[in-house]
N, C-alpha and C positions, 0 to 999 in steps of 0.2 A: 476530391469534392463529390457532393451528392447530385449528380445529374447536371445537365446543362453545359454551356461552353465555359471555358476558363474566363473569358471576358465578362460573362454575365455573373459568374460566381463571385469574382473579385469585385465587380461593382456593388453587388448586394452587400458583401462583407464590409466594403468601405463605407456604405451608407449607414450601416449599423455602427461602425467605429466612430465615424465623424459627425453624425447627425443625431442619432437616436440616443436616449438616455442609456447609461451603462447597464441597466438591468434588462434591457431588451435582448431577446434570444438571438444568438448568432449562429452562423453557419459553420460547419467544420471546414478547415483549409486545406484538407487533403493530407495533413500530417498525422502522426500517431496521436490522435486526439486533440490536435491543435485547432485553434480558431483564431484566424486573423481578426475577426470581430470582437474577440474576447480580450483584446489587448489592454483595456483599461477604461477609465472615465472618459466619456465623450466630450468634446468641445466644438464650438462652431469653427469652421474652417472655410476659407474662400474657395472658389471653384477651381482656381489655378493649383492650389495645393492638392486638392483632392484628385485632380486630373494627373498631377505629377506622380503621387504615390501610387495611383492606380496603374499608370503606365509602367512604372517600375515593377510592380508585382506582377503585372501581366508578362513582362519580359522574363522575370525570374521563373514564372510558371512555364513558359515555353521552353526555357533552357532545361528545367527539371524533367519536363515531358520528354525532351530529346536525350535525356541521360547526361546532360552537361552540367553536372553539379558544381564543378570547380569554377565554371563561367558564371553560374547563378550566384555563387558565393562572392566572387569578385565584384559583381554588380552591386550587390548589397553593401558590401564593405566600402566601395567607393562612394556610394550614395549617401551613407549615413550621416556624414558631417553636415549636410544641408537641411537636415530635418530637425524639428523639435516637437515636443508634446506627443500627441497621439500618433502622428505620422512617424515619429522616431521609434515609439514602442511598437508600431507594426513592423518596422523594418528590422528592428532588433529581434522580435519574435520570429519573423520568417528567416532571419539569419541563423538563429538557433535550430530551426527545422532543417535547413540545408546543411549546416555543419554536422547535425546529427546523421544525416544520410551519408555523409562522407566519412563517418566514423571518428569525427574529431570532437569527442565528447567533452573534453575539458574546455574547449573553445565554445562549444554550444552552451555549456554552463555559464560561461562569462556572458553570453548573449542573453540568457534568461535572467541572470542576476541584474542585468542592466534594465530590463523591464520592471523587475521587483523594485530596484532603486529609484525608478521614475514614479513609483506609487501607482503603476498600471497594471498589477498582476491580479488576475482572476484565477479560478480553479484550474482552467486549462493551462495557464502559464506555470503554476506551481507543479502540476502533474508532469509536464514535459521537463521542467527543471529536475524534478525528482528522478525521472527516467534517465537523463543523461548522467546524473550523479551516481546512480546505481551501475550504470554501464561502465563508469570510471571506477568502480569499486569503492565509492564512499557511502557505504550503507547507512551509518547513522544520520548523515546529512540528508540522504534521500528519504529516510523514514520521517525526518522533520518536515521536509517539503511536502511529502504526501499528506501529512497531518494538517499542513497549511492549506492544501487543496480541499481536504474534507472540510475544514472550517469555513473556507470561502464558499463552497458549494452549499453548506448548510445555511448560509446567510442569504441565499437566494429566495425571493419572494413567493407567495403562494401561486401567482401567476405564472412562474417559471418552473412549475412542478416537474415537467417532462425533463427540462434541462437539468434541474437539480438532481434527478434520479439518475440520469445518464452521467453526470460528473461525479456523483458519490460512487457509483459503480466503478468508474475508471480509477478513482483515487484509492479506493479500498482494494481493488485488484492489485495495484501497484504496491500498496503497503504490505499486503500479504505476502507477495513474492519477496520483497525487501527483508521483511521479518524472518521469513523462512530461510533465506540465504545468510541471515545474520544469526542463525542458530537460536531462534526464538519460536520454537514449533507451536506452543500453546497460543501465543499471541497471533502468530500467522494464520492458525486455523480460524480464530475468532474474526480476524479481519476478512478472510476469505468468505466466511459465512455472511458477514455483513454485505460483501460485494454481491453474493448470490441473492441476497434478500432484495437488492435493488435491481438485479438482472437475473431473475429466476430461471430463464431458459438459457443463460450463457450466450445470448445473441451476440453481445458485444465481442466475446472471444471467437466466436465462429466467423464473424465478420473480419476480425483482425487476422484470422488464419487464412483467409482467401488471398491468393497471390494477386498482387497488383491492385488490391482494393484501395478504398479511400482511408481506411484506418489501419494502422500497424504499430508494432512495437519494434524497438531496437535493443540490441543487434538483430540481424536476420535470424530467424528461427526461435528467438526468444519467446514468442507467443506460446510455444509448446510447453514451456515451464509453467506458464500461466494455466493452460488448459489442464496439465497434469495435476497442479495443485487443486484446481477447483474440482476435478473428478475425484481426487482423494478425499476432499472434504465432504463430497456427497456419498462416499462409500463406493464408488464405481472403480474398483481396484484395477480391473482390466484395461479400462480407458486411461486410467492414470499411468499405468505401466507403459502403454503404448505411446502416450504423449512424452513421457520423460525419455524414452528411447529415441523418439523423433527428435527431441531437443538435442541429445548427445550426437545423433547422426549429423544434425545441421551444424553443431558447433563443438566438436570433439576437444578442442583446445580452449574452450571458454573457461573463464576463472570460475564459473558456476557449474562446471561438469561434474565435479565431485559431489556437489550438493544434490544434483540430480540422481547421481549414482547411489547416494544415500537413501533416496526414496525407493529406488528399485531394490535396495537391500532390505527393505522393510518386509518384502515377501518372504525372503528366507528367514527373517527374524520371526515372522509369524509362525512358520513351521517349527522353529526352534522353540517357541513357547510351547507348542503342543507336546514336543518331545520332553521338554523340561517337566511339564505336569505330569506326564507319564512316568517320569523317573522319580516322582515323590515331591516335586516342588510345585509352587503355585504363585500366581500373581496376587500380591497383597492389595489390601485396601485399608482405609482409615477405619478402625473398629471402635474407637473411643476418642473423645477429645474433651478438653475443658480449658477454660480461660483462668489462668492462675493470677494474672495481674491486669487491672484496667484502672487507670487514673485519668480523669478528665470527664467529658461530657457523656460518653457511651458506657454503661455499666456492663459488667461481665456477663450477665445473662442474655442481654441483647446480642453481644458478640458471639456467644454460643449458639444462639438462635440462628444468627446469619450463617454460621459455619454448618450447622445442621441441615439447612435447606440447600446449601451450595457445595457440599463435599465433592460431588462428581467433577468439579473443576480440576481436582488434582489426580483424576483417574489416568489421564494420559502421562502424567509424570511418573506414576507408579507402574505403569505397564512394563517398564524396562527392568523392574526389580523382581528378584526371586527370593522366596522364603519358603521354608519347610512349614507344613500345616500348623505345628504348635510353637513356632518361634514368634516373637514380637519384638518390635523396635520402637523407640520414642524418638520423635522429632519435636522441635520448638520453633514456632513462628512468631517473631517479634514485629510489631507494626505500629507506625505512627499514623493517625487518622485525623484529617482536618476537620474543621467545624461543619462542613458540608457532607461529610461521610466518605471522602475520598482518600484513598491510601497515598501517602507521600513517601513512605519508607517501609520496606519489607526485608527482614533478614531471616534466613532459615538456618538453624543449627541441626545438623543431623550426623549420626555416627556412621561408621562403616556397616554394611556395604554400600551405603548411599555415597554418591561421589558429587563433585562440584557441579557437574551438568544437571543432576537431580535437584540440587539445591536452587540452581538458577532457574530451572523450570518451574519449581513451586513458587519461587519469589515472583516470577513473571506472571504466572497464572493468578496468584493471589492479588497481586497489584492491579491487574487488568480487569479481572472478572469478579472478585468478591465485592459485594454490595451491602451497604448497611442502611437501616431505617434510623434516621437520627432525629431527635427533638428539634423544634423549630428554633431554639436558642442554645444549641449544643456548643460545647467547647472542644478544642482539640483533644485527642485521646492517645494515650500510649497503652499498649496491650501486649500481653504474651499469652499465646494459646499453645498448649501442649497436646499432642496427638500420639495415640498409639497405633501403630501400623502392624497388621497381622492378616492372616488368611481367614476370611469370614466363614 
């Protein structure tokens, strides 16, 4: 919690939960970004109910402070049947936090799912839910919940600007890490850049790195993965390497240790690129492109113009490809675009030496980052753009 005694913090949080409208700013509850006060829509409650849930959460806080997480968990599990509405959401949420600290991630996910089922989830609930899903290895589900958190935070009003920025940073940090571990590097980098746009000094990550602080990520040491990915996105290679090594030192048997090692391997890959160039090869780029098919609302010249301005979105995918100076290759990108200019389907067809990973990288980069200017009454479009890849 942020300052004050446990009793005072719980009282303020419950006041927000049970009395104030749901848009009121809430206080962190001491979890990894959790907020008791963010458990959902407020409702009027009598003083006895408020005193009861307050007393329960205060006891749970005391047990957690003493390191007796099993006892805190049992208190919440026994008390849950007697609550309904906002009080039950608060209890379920806190149970999710305690189960997370115990490493019981699947059971924590059940607790957060109960808050969602009650219709009481805000951005903090979705982010915590996503965190435990990722810890349990369920990356696609975690990514979906992080996007729910982003959507919920985006809906906060103008008066909640500080909270909105805080929650968006948290959700984008988590999404970036989940995408990176899910082998979607381009999308992960974009999400990390969005996180840093909301938290330009990375103050959130520094706070989460502080031992015994009010904010933290799970499992223990996981924050160093976030720090490493953020440093990498900002081009601070030395800091990134140190953070990923720290992550591996904290959790050598983590399911994500290989993903961290892959980031460390990029240093050697960079040296390999320089040797390859010296040996007569080079990193290619798109040297020509043209849309050979466009049916629907967006004509081929507009699609070509969009690509011309945004070709660098493919550079990261091409960084792992080697060509001799005079060699060229052709790839095709087939796209379905809805009436609002959003890509709904992308398929890349590429010959050797391009591999499946390259195709997936281009598909991800295109779908997430390519933007179109569409007429006011546009129709869905199907298009095929062919590109020539070579050494500029």
